[in-house]
C-alpha positions as CSV (number, residue, x, y, z in Angstrom):
1,X,-3.0,-28.6,8.4
2,X,-6.3,-28.1,6.5
3,X,-7.2,-30.5,3.8
4,X,-10.9,-29.9,3.1
5,X,-10.7,-26.3,1.8
6,X,-13.1,-24.8,-0.7
7,X,-11.7,-22.6,-3.5
8,X,-12.8,-19.0,-3.1
9,X,-13.5,-19.3,0.7
10,X,-11.6,-17.2,3.2
11,X,-10.5,-19.2,6.3
12,X,-9.3,-17.6,9.5
13,X,-6.4,-19.1,11.6
14,X,-5.3,-18.4,15.1
15,X,-2.6,-20.1,17.2
16,X,-2.7,-20.6,21.0
17,X,-0.5,-22.2,23.6
18,X,-1.7,-24.2,26.6
19,X,-0.6,-26.8,29.1
20,X,-2.2,-28.7,32.0
21,X,-2.0,-25.6,34.2
22,X,-3.1,-22.7,32.1
23,X,-3.5,-21.3,28.6
24,X,-2.0,-18.1,27.1
25,X,-3.6,-15.5,24.9
26,X,-3.9,-16.5,21.3
27,X,-2.1,-15.0,18.4
28,X,-3.7,-12.5,16.1
29,X,-6.2,-14.0,13.6
30,X,-4.9,-14.2,10.1
31,X,-7.1,-14.6,7.0
32,X,-6.2,-17.0,4.2
33,X,-7.3,-14.5,1.6
34,X,-9.6,-11.5,1.0
35,X,-11.3,-10.7,4.3
36,X,-13.7,-8.0,3.2
37,X,-17.2,-8.4,4.7
38,X,-20.3,-8.0,2.6
39,X,-22.8,-5.4,4.1
40,X,-25.5,-6.1,4.9
41,X,-24.2,-9.0,6.9
42,X,-22.7,-10.2,10.2
43,X,-19.2,-9.5,11.2
44,X,-17.7,-11.9,13.7
45,X,-15.6,-9.8,16.1
46,X,-12.5,-12.1,15.9
47,X,-12.4,-11.8,12.1
48,X,-11.1,-8.3,12.1
49,X,-8.9,-6.9,9.4
50,X,-6.6,-5.0,11.8
51,X,-6.5,-4.3,15.5
52,X,-4.5,-2.4,18.1
53,X,-1.8,-4.6,19.6
54,X,-3.6,-4.7,23.0
55,X,-6.9,-6.1,21.7
56,X,-7.2,-9.9,22.5
57,X,-9.3,-12.8,21.4
58,X,-10.8,-15.3,23.8
59,X,-13.4,-18.0,23.8
60,X,-17.0,-16.8,24.5
61,X,-19.8,-18.5,26.3
62,X,-22.3,-16.4,24.4
63,X,-25.0,-18.2,22.4
64,X,-23.4,-19.7,19.3
65,X,-20.0,-20.1,21.0
66,X,-16.8,-19.1,19.1
67,X,-14.7,-16.2,20.1
68,X,-15.0,-12.6,21.3
69,X,-12.5,-9.8,21.4
70,X,-11.8,-7.7,24.5
71,X,-9.3,-6.0,26.7
72,X,-10.3,-2.7,25.3
73,X,-8.8,0.4,26.9
74,X,-8.8,4.1,25.9
75,X,-7.6,4.6,22.3
76,X,-7.5,0.8,21.4
77,X,-9.3,0.0,18.2
78,X,-10.3,-2.8,15.8
79,X,-11.1,-2.5,12.1
80,X,-13.2,-4.5,9.6
81,X,-12.8,-4.1,5.8
82,X,-16.3,-4.0,4.3
83,X,-18.1,-3.8,1.0
84,X,-21.4,-2.0,1.2
85,X,-23.9,-3.1,-1.4
86,X,-26.0,0.1,-1.4
87,X,-25.7,3.5,0.3
88,X,-28.3,4.3,2.8
89,X,-29.6,3.8,6.3
90,X,-28.7,0.6,8.2
91,X,-29.4,-0.9,11.6
92,X,-26.2,-1.9,13.3
93,X,-26.4,-4.3,16.2
94,X,-23.4,-4.8,18.6
95,X,-23.2,-7.9,20.8
96,X,-21.5,-6.5,24.0
97,X,-20.6,-7.7,27.5
98,X,-19.0,-5.8,30.4
99,X,-19.0,-6.4,34.1
100,X,-18.5,-2.8,35.1
101,X,-19.8,-0.7,32.2
102,X,-17.8,1.5,29.9
103,X,-17.7,4.9,28.3
104,X,-17.8,2.8,25.1
105,X,-16.6,3.5,21.6
106,X,-17.2,5.3,18.3
107,X,-18.0,3.5,15.1
108,X,-16.2,5.2,12.1
109,X,-16.3,4.7,8.4
110,X,-13.1,6.3,7.2
111,X,-13.0,9.7,9.0
112,X,-16.8,9.9,9.5
113,X,-18.2,9.1,13.0
114,X,-21.3,7.0,12.4
115,X,-22.2,6.1,15.9
116,X,-21.2,6.6,19.6
117,X,-22.0,3.8,22.0
118,X,-22.1,4.0,25.8
119,X,-22.1,0.6,27.4
120,X,-23.9,0.0,30.7
121,X,-22.9,-3.0,32.9
122,X,-24.3,-6.2,31.6
123,X,-23.7,-8.3,34.7
124,X,-20.5,-10.1,33.6
125,X,-17.7,-10.4,31.1
126,X,-19.6,-13.1,29.3
127,X,-23.1,-11.8,29.9
128,X,-24.0,-10.4,26.5
129,X,-26.6,-7.9,25.4
130,X,-27.4,-6.6,22.0
131,X,-27.3,-2.8,21.5
132,X,-28.6,-1.2,18.3
133,X,-28.4,2.1,16.4
134,X,-29.3,3.5,13.0
135,X,-26.3,4.6,10.8
136,X,-25.8,5.8,7.3
137,X,-23.2,4.0,5.1
138,X,-21.7,4.9,1.8
139,X,-21.6,2.4,-1.0
140,X,-18.5,0.4,-1.9
141,X,-15.3,-0.7,-0.2
142,X,-14.2,0.9,3.0
143,X,-13.2,0.2,6.6
144,X,-15.3,0.3,9.8
145,X,-13.3,1.1,12.9
146,X,-14.5,0.7,16.5
147,X,-12.4,3.2,18.4
148,X,-12.6,2.8,22.2
149,X,-12.7,5.7,24.5
150,X,-13.7,3.5,27.4
151,X,-12.2,0.5,29.2
152,X,-13.3,-3.0,29.9
153,X,-15.8,-4.3,27.3
154,X,-16.0,-7.4,25.1
155,X,-17.5,-7.7,21.6
156,X,-18.8,-10.9,20.1
157,X,-20.3,-9.7,16.7
158,X,-21.7,-6.8,14.7
159,X,-24.7,-7.3,12.5
160,X,-25.6,-4.7,9.9
161,X,-29.0,-4.8,8.1
162,X,-30.5,-2.4,5.5
163,X,-33.5,-0.4,6.7
């Protein structure tokens, strides 16, 4: 139970089971209210708006701690509701880890493909690198979707800055 909540703040909740032998995968993350990200800004991977059933959340050992999402396979996806302050060119950074490499994913805004990302092996499931690209975003509320066409990669965060 949370008691120190601030009015107008969105909180994210997740439930997980564990015992002295092992821990299970956690539930999907649920937001306490509006979960639209302001762009420019940073999107924590686990704070998605919607995701394919097979995408899982797990603790990360990346700088800053927290959680990452993973278990991506072909045609799995994750979505983030966003509100873009101004149309134009942006730099998008993806914090990615994979032991074996992957054919990667597409970044889409609605039906438009904004970016295609190929992921080379980073040296481990929790060995993160930052990949970046330049994309063009339209102003206003929309949804970003990472649609996987490769297997076996983890995402810790996405950072979007105005050029």
